[in-house]
Each structure stands twice: as structure tokens, then as C-alpha cells.
C-alpha positions, 0 to 999 in steps of 0.5 A: 821565276819564268818558264821557257819551253826548251825546244819541244822537249819540256819546260826548264825553270830559269831564275829571273836574275839569271836571265840575259838582257836583250835589246830586241825581242821577236814576238810571234803569234796573234796576241803580239800582232794584236798588241802591235795593231792596238799600239799603231791605232792608239799611238804614233807608230815607229817607222818600222811598221812591224815593231814597237818599243817597250815604252809604247807597250807600257802606255798601252797596258796602262790604258787597257788596265783602266777598263774604261769606255776608251779601252773597251772601244779600242779593243772592240775596234781593233781586235774584237776576237781577242776581247777576252784574251788581250789583257792577259796577253799584254800582261804576259808580254809585259813581264817578258819585256821587263825581265829581259830588259828589252827595248824594241819588240819586233812582231813576226808576220808569221805564227808559231804554227807556220814555224812548227810546220816549216821545222817539221817538213825540213827535218 
């Protein structure tokens, strides 16, 4: 069962078999941007520099979970500030991608904080 934030009001439980399927997912935040950078460094990126496929994410996850020297070197080269959080982040992203049957992930150049501030000042 996944938990999604229902606006700013609280959490709502949704059964995994009741989730809709989405071909495109928009990911927001530093972990998503770090995953995109890792994929672009490790693999041939898509023509759109702000997106990656579910297959590319799966390949990255498998490489990082080996925890070998190549994985450590890649993380330290691309996102050393996320050395302790990138693996949990990619695992969470992987579950979301699989549960929603997503094929393409677009990574927003903006963060959650900017979205909150925009919403706060527009209301």
C-alpha cells in the first residue's frame, strides 16, 4: 500500500491495485535531479535532457545496489552530497515507477520548496 499526500491536509492510503497507470511521471526534488545526473553520466541520455526512462532507472538501480567500487565512484563523482541518501531515494522512486506503470520520468528543474512558495504567494 502506498501513501500519498492529499494536498497539505494529510495522508490518504491507496491500495496498489487501485492506482491508475501513468505513461509520464513528473519527479520533483533533489533526489530526482541526482538520479537524472547519474543516468546521464552512466548511460546515453534521451534527447530531452530533463527525462529518463523506467528502463534507465532500473539499470542504474541494479548498478548502485551492487555497492562495488564502480557504484561508489559514480556516486562520489556525480552527487557526493547524497552519498547516504541516493540509494533509499532511488528505491522509493523505483517503487513509484513500478506501481504506476510509468515509462517516462520528467525531472522538474524546480523543487518542492519553490512550488510551496508559489502556491503560498498566489493565494
